[in-house]
Every structure is written in structure tokens, then in C-alpha cells.
Z-matrix of the N, CA and C atoms (Angstrom, degrees):
N
C 1 1.452
C 2 1.526 1 111.09
N 3 1.326 2 118.95 1 -34.77
C 4 1.459 3 120.11 2 -178.53
C 5 1.515 4 112.22 3 -70.09
N 6 1.340 5 117.17 4 -24.69
C 7 1.459 6 119.24 5 179.25
C 8 1.521 7 112.21 6 -78.91
N 9 1.301 8 118.63 7 -17.51
C 10 1.463 9 121.53 8 -177.76
C 11 1.522 10 111.81 9 -76.79
N 12 1.307 11 118.43 10 -27.73
C 13 1.466 12 119.93 11 -175.96
C 14 1.521 13 113.79 12 -64.51
N 15 1.338 14 120.63 13 -47.66
C 16 1.471 15 117.68 14 176.54
C 17 1.524 16 112.52 15 -61.64
N 18 1.327 17 116.82 16 -34.34
C 19 1.455 18 119.94 17 178.03
C 20 1.524 19 110.35 18 -64.66
N 21 1.321 20 117.07 19 -40.83
C 22 1.474 21 120.09 20 178.42
C 23 1.520 22 110.42 21 -62.76
N 24 1.325 23 116.50 22 -44.27
C 25 1.459 24 119.31 23 -179.61
C 26 1.525 25 110.47 24 -62.62
N 27 1.323 26 116.95 25 -40.33
C 28 1.457 27 120.29 26 178.80
C 29 1.524 28 110.65 27 -63.45
N 30 1.320 29 117.07 28 -41.10
C 31 1.464 30 120.16 29 178.34
C 32 1.522 31 111.38 30 -67.20
N 33 1.324 32 117.14 31 -35.25
C 34 1.461 33 120.08 32 178.99
C 35 1.534 34 110.42 33 -68.52
N 36 1.324 35 117.06 34 -41.64
C 37 1.465 36 121.15 35 -175.73
C 38 1.524 37 113.35 36 -85.69
N 39 1.317 38 118.68 37 -9.59
C 40 1.471 39 122.13 38 -175.22
C 41 1.529 40 114.31 39 -55.55
N 42 1.330 41 121.10 40 -39.46
C 43 1.472 42 118.92 41 -179.31
C 44 1.536 43 114.17 42 -64.85
N 45 1.315 44 117.70 43 -16.83
C 46 1.459 45 119.36 44 178.62
C 47 1.524 46 112.11 45 -77.93
N 48 1.321 47 117.70 46 -20.04
C 49 1.461 48 120.54 47 179.32
C 50 1.530 49 112.48 48 -65.93
N 51 1.336 50 120.57 49 -47.87
C 52 1.473 51 118.53 50 176.07
C 53 1.527 52 112.82 51 -60.57
N 54 1.331 53 116.95 52 -34.95
C 55 1.469 54 118.76 53 177.17
C 56 1.523 55 110.45 54 -63.93
N 57 1.328 56 117.80 55 -45.51
C 58 1.459 57 121.11 56 -178.49
C 59 1.529 58 111.07 57 -63.78
N 60 1.321 59 116.47 58 -42.96
C 61 1.466 60 119.73 59 178.34
C 62 1.525 61 110.09 60 -64.89
N 63 1.319 62 116.90 61 -40.57
C 64 1.467 63 121.14 62 177.95
C 65 1.523 64 110.43 63 -61.85
N 66 1.308 65 116.62 64 -45.61
C 67 1.469 66 121.18 65 -178.97
C 68 1.527 67 110.76 66 -57.03
N 69 1.320 68 116.66 67 -50.88
C 70 1.461 69 121.09 68 -178.22
C 71 1.532 70 110.78 69 -66.34
N 72 1.321 71 116.97 70 -45.14
C 73 1.467 72 120.27 71 -175.80
C 74 1.527 73 112.28 72 -66.24
N 75 1.314 74 116.82 73 -43.96
C 76 1.463 75 119.57 74 -176.18
C 77 1.530 76 111.40 75 -68.08
N 78 1.309 77 117.58 76 -44.70
C 79 1.461 78 118.85 77 -179.66
C 80 1.522 79 111.63 78 -73.05
N 81 1.317 80 118.33 79 -28.82
C 82 1.461 81 120.40 80 173.90
C 83 1.521 82 110.49 81 -67.72
N 84 1.323 83 116.66 82 -43.10
C 85 1.458 84 120.08 83 177.74
C 86 1.526 85 110.69 84 -62.67
N 87 1.316 86 117.09 85 -40.83
C 88 1.467 87 120.14 86 178.42
C 89 1.528 88 110.30 87 -61.38
N 90 1.312 89 117.04 88 -43.12
C 91 1.458 90 120.44 89 177.81
C 92 1.519 91 112.66 90 -64.08
N 93 1.318 92 116.99 91 -40.61
C 94 1.457 93 120.02 92 178.20
C 95 1.521 94 111.90 93 -66.22
N 96 1.315 95 117.16 94 -40.21
C 97 1.466 96 120.50 95 178.66
C 98 1.521 97 110.11 96 -60.00
N 99 1.314 98 116.73 97 -43.08
C 100 1.466 99 120.06 98 -178.95
C 101 1.525 100 112.06 99 -73.37
N 102 1.324 101 117.42 100 -42.87
C 103 1.463 102 120.92 101 -174.89
C 104 1.527 103 112.30 102 -72.88
N 105 1.297 104 117.48 103 -36.05
C 106 1.462 105 120.52 104 -174.72
C 107 1.527 106 113.55 105 -98.66
N 108 1.320 107 117.07 106 -6.18
C 109 1.455 108 119.81 107 179.12
C 110 1.517 109 113.66 108 74.35
N 111 1.306 110 116.78 109 28.67
C 112 1.463 111 120.56 110 178.81
C 113 1.526 112 109.81 111 -71.39
N 114 1.297 113 116.44 112 167.97
C 115 1.457 114 122.83 113 -179.23
C 116 1.529 115 110.69 114 -62.81
N 117 1.330 116 115.95 115 128.66
C 118 1.459 117 121.15 116 178.69
C 119 1.528 118 111.02 117 -63.88
N 120 1.332 119 116.06 118 -39.78
C 121 1.458 120 120.11 119 -179.31
C 122 1.528 121 111.17 120 -64.75
N 123 1.322 122 116.63 121 -43.14
C 124 1.466 123 119.87 122 178.39
C 125 1.525 124 110.52 123 -64.06
N 126 1.315 125 116.68 124 -38.43
C 127 1.460 126 120.25 125 177.14
C 128 1.517 127 112.01 126 -63.83
N 129 1.324 128 116.60 127 -43.75
C 130 1.466 129 120.59 128 178.75
C 131 1.528 130 110.96 129 -64.14
N 132 1.319 131 116.83 130 -41.87
C 133 1.464 132 119.91 131 179.09
C 134 1.527 133 110.83 132 -65.00
N 135 1.321 134 116.75 133 -39.41
C 136 1.460 135 120.41 134 176.77
C 137 1.522 136 111.76 135 -62.81
N 138 1.321 137 116.49 136 -41.24
C 139 1.463 138 120.58 137 179.18
C 140 1.529 139 111.35 138 -66.93
N 141 1.310 140 116.58 139 -40.01
C 142 1.466 141 119.74 140 177.73
C 143 1.526 142 109.89 141 -64.77
N 144 1.322 143 116.26 142 -42.21
C 145 1.461 144 119.81 143 178.08
C 146 1.530 145 112.13 144 -62.17
N 147 1.329 146 116.52 145 -43.44
C 148 1.471 147 119.82 146 178.30
C 149 1.522 148 111.58 147 -64.59
N 150 1.328 149 116.13 148 -38.20
C 151 1.465 150 119.94 149 179.37
C 152 1.525 151 110.40 150 -65.34
N 153 1.315 152 116.94 151 -44.98
C 154 1.465 153 119.72 152 178.58
C 155 1.526 154 111.46 153 -63.98
N 156 1.319 155 116.79 154 -40.12
C 157 1.460 156 120.48 155 178.61
C 158 1.526 157 110.93 156 -63.33
N 159 1.326 158 116.98 157 -43.20
C 160 1.464 159 120.27 158 178.91
C 161 1.525 160 111.24 159 -65.32
N 162 1.326 161 116.72 160 -40.87
C 163 1.467 162 119.49 161 178.29
C 164 1.527 163 111.82 162 -64.18
N 165 1.311 164 117.02 163 -40.69
C 166 1.463 165 120.16 164 177.85
C 167 1.525 166 110.57 165 -63.40
N 168 1.336 167 116.89 166 -42.17
C 169 1.469 168 120.21 167 179.15
C 170 1.522 169 110.91 168 -61.61
N 171 1.326 170 117.37 169 -43.76
C 172 1.465 171 120.62 170 -179.61
C 173 1.526 172 110.62 171 -68.69
N 174 1.318 173 117.08 172 -39.00
C 175 1.467 174 119.59 173 178.31
C 176 1.528 175 111.41 174 -65.05
N 177 1.314 176 117.79 175 -37.01
C 178 1.465 177 120.11 176 175.74
C 179 1.524 178 111.63 177 -65.22
N 180 1.323 179 116.59 178 -41.12
C 181 1.466 180 119.66 179 176.54
C 182 1.524 181 110.96 180 -65.29
N 183 1.329 182 117.18 181 -38.31
C 184 1.459 183 120.86 182 177.05
C 185 1.517 184 111.84 183 -65.74
N 186 1.326 185 116.32 184 -39.16
C 187 1.468 186 120.09 185 177.98
C 188 1.526 187 110.51 186 -65.31
N 189 1.324 188 116.01 187 -39.60
C 190 1.470 189 120.06 188 177.14
C 191 1.523 190 110.92 189 -63.79
N 192 1.331 191 116.86 190 -39.81
C 193 1.468 192 120.47 191 177.35
C 194 1.522 193 110.55 192 -66.17
N 195 1.328 194 117.10 193 -38.25
C 196 1.466 195 121.31 194 178.26
C 197 1.526 196 110.58 195 -61.26
N 198 1.335 197 116.17 196 -45.83
C 199 1.467 198 119.69 197 179.09
C 200 1.525 199 111.11 198 -64.59
N 201 1.334 200 117.28 199 -39.05
C 202 1.459 201 120.84 200 178.49
C 203 1.528 202 110.59 201 -66.65
N 204 1.324 203 116.65 202 -35.83
C 205 1.459 204 120.00 203 179.18
C 206 1.526 205 110.56 204 -67.77
N 207 1.321 206 116.85 205 -42.13
C 208 1.464 207 120.91 206 -179.18
C 209 1.530 208 112.16 207 -67.83
N 210 1.337 209 116.71 208 -29.86
C 211 1.461 210 120.66 209 -177.89
C 212 1.526 211 112.83 210 -97.02
N 213 1.330 212 117.65 211 1.15
C 214 1.466 213 121.11 212 -174.88
C 215 1.514 214 113.01 213 -63.43
N 216 1.303 215 114.54 214 134.27
C 217 1.452 216 121.08 215 179.80
C 218 1.524 217 111.22 216 -100.19
N 219 1.310 218 116.83 217 -33.62
C 220 1.457 219 121.13 218 -177.77
C 221 1.523 220 109.47 219 -106.64
N 222 1.317 221 115.46 220 154.14
C 223 1.461 222 119.97 221 -179.89
C 224 1.522 223 112.01 222 -62.09
N 225 1.341 224 116.58 223 -36.37
C 226 1.459 225 119.61 224 179.51
C 227 1.523 226 111.39 225 -63.99
N 228 1.336 227 116.75 226 -40.39
C 229 1.460 228 120.16 227 179.41
C 230 1.525 229 111.42 228 -65.98
N 231 1.314 230 116.99 229 -41.06
C 232 1.461 231 121.24 230 179.25
C 233 1.522 232 110.52 231 -66.01
N 234 1.323 233 116.51 232 -41.91
C 235 1.471 234 120.08 233 178.72
C 236 1.528 235 110.91 234 -62.82
N 237 1.331 236 117.07 235 -46.10
C 238 1.465 237 120.68 236 -179.82
C 239 1.523 238 110.89 237 -63.38
N 240 1.315 239 117.15 238 -41.76
C 241 1.459 240 120.31 239 -179.99
C 242 1.528 241 111.23 240 -67.34
N 243 1.320 242 116.86 241 -41.27
C 244 1.471 243 120.22 242 178.90
C 245 1.533 244 110.35 243 -65.14
N 246 1.314 245 116.34 244 -40.06
C 247 1.460 246 119.97 245 177.93
C 248 1.527 247 110.41 246 -64.59
N 249 1.334 248 117.52 247 -42.54
C 250 1.461 249 120.93 248 177.37
C 251 1.524 250 111.12 249 -62.04
N 252 1.309 251 116.86 250 -36.62
C 253 1.461 252 120.60 251 177.57
C 254 1.527 253 110.84 252 -64.93
N 255 1.315 254 117.06 253 -42.03
C 256 1.465 255 120.30 254 178.19
C 257 1.525 256 111.47 255 -68.47
N 258 1.325 257 117.30 256 -37.88
C 259 1.462 258 120.39 257 176.53
C 260 1.525 259 110.00 258 -65.22
N 261 1.324 260 117.79 259 -34.84
C 262 1.465 261 120.90 260 176.46
C 263 1.529 262 111.14 261 -63.26
N 264 1.311 263 116.13 262 -42.86
C 265 1.467 264 119.70 263 177.53
C 266 1.528 265 110.63 264 -63.09
N 267 1.318 266 116.69 265 -42.89
C 268 1.458 267 121.07 266 178.03
C 269 1.526 268 111.11 267 -63.00
N 270 1.328 269 117.45 268 -39.80
C 271 1.458 270 121.22 269 179.26
C 272 1.526 271 111.16 270 -65.61
N 273 1.329 272 117.94 271 -37.56
C 274 1.473 273 120.81 272 176.18
C 275 1.523 274 110.88 273 -61.65
N 276 1.313 275 116.28 274 -45.00
C 277 1.464 276 120.40 275 177.99
C 278 1.522 277 110.42 276 -63.00
N 279 1.325 278 117.21 277 -41.41
C 280 1.466 279 121.01 278 179.83
C 281 1.526 280 111.50 279 -64.46
N 282 1.310 281 117.64 280 -38.98
C 283 1.468 282 120.77 281 178.68
C 284 1.523 283 110.33 282 -64.53
N 285 1.309 284 117.06 283 -43.93
C 286 1.470 285 120.35 284 179.21
C 287 1.533 286 110.23 285 -65.01
N 288 1.332 287 117.50 286 -43.86
C 289 1.467 288 120.08 287 178.83
C 290 1.524 289 111.94 288 -65.21
N 291 1.317 290 117.67 289 -31.71
C 292 1.459 291 120.77 290 176.99
C 293 1.524 292 110.49 291 -69.13
N 294 1.319 293 116.99 292 -36.30
C 295 1.461 294 120.66 293 -174.70
C 296 1.529 295 113.60 294 -84.63
N 297 1.308 296 118.50 295 -24.26
C 298 1.476 297 120.81 296 -175.90
C 299 1.525 298 112.88 297 -56.59
N 300 1.337 299 121.26 298 -48.58
C 301 1.467 300 118.65 299 -179.86
C 302 1.522 301 113.18 300 -60.98
N 303 1.306 302 117.19 301 -32.74
C 304 1.467 303 119.50 302 179.92
C 305 1.521 304 111.69 303 -68.43
N 306 1.315 305 117.34 304 -30.49
C 307 1.454 306 120.06 305 -178.93
C 308 1.523 307 112.00 306 -86.67
N 309 1.316 308 117.61 307 -30.57
C 310 1.460 309 120.39 308 -173.78
C 311 1.525 310 114.38 309 -92.41
N 312 1.325 311 116.99 310 -28.10
C 313 1.463 312 120.07 311 -177.19
C 314 1.518 313 109.95 312 -92.94
N 315 1.312 314 115.45 313 150.51
C 316 1.472 315 119.97 314 176.90
C 317 1.525 316 108.92 315 -68.92
N 318 1.314 317 117.24 316 130.74
C 319 1.461 318 119.55 317 -178.00
C 320 1.529 319 111.73 318 -70.05
N 321 1.295 320 114.72 319 151.35
C 322 1.472 321 123.54 320 173.76
C 323 1.524 322 113.65 321 64.96
N 324 1.303 323 117.46 322 29.48
C 325 1.471 324 119.15 323 177.14
C 326 1.493 325 110.37 324 -123.68
């Protein structure tokens, strides 16, 4: 039973990892596009691709949490799965909010 708790915490926090990687990757790519004079269109396409990839990763983790919640036998398992599902929803919102300024603002200004 003591070994299950760190695993639960990891499953609960897992949807935040794609958001963090997306945050670093997208803003790093934006900086490289501006600093190196790379194509703005290629940079935008790369950012859109990274955003979609991060959203798919979080949605898959959320779907896994949903299935775990529906199949949960113990209250602790259901609570952990429900929390992971809510964290997945929060991570989706965070990914979209991270990407909005990159799409709406003029790059390199």
C-alpha cells in the first residue's frame, strides 16, 4: 500500500508535464525564430504542431484517468483518478492560454 501513493501522485501530476514541455518548447522556438531570422510561417506551423501534440497527450492522459475512475474499486483510486481528470482539464486550458499570445501577437516585436 505504501508503494501505491507515489504512483498515484505521479498519475495525478502527469498531465502537467506536456504543458510544461509545451511552454518551454513553444517560447524557445519563438525566440529562435526571432533571433536567427527563420521563416515566420515555419515557426507558426511548428508552434501549432507542438500545441496539437501537447493537447493530444493531455487528452490521452485524461481519457486514461476517466477509464480508471469508471473502473475504480476503492475510494482512493476513484479520488486519484477524478483528480487526474480535473488536472487534465486544467492542463488543456493552460496549453491553450500559453499558445494564444503566440498566435494573436505579431512575432518578433
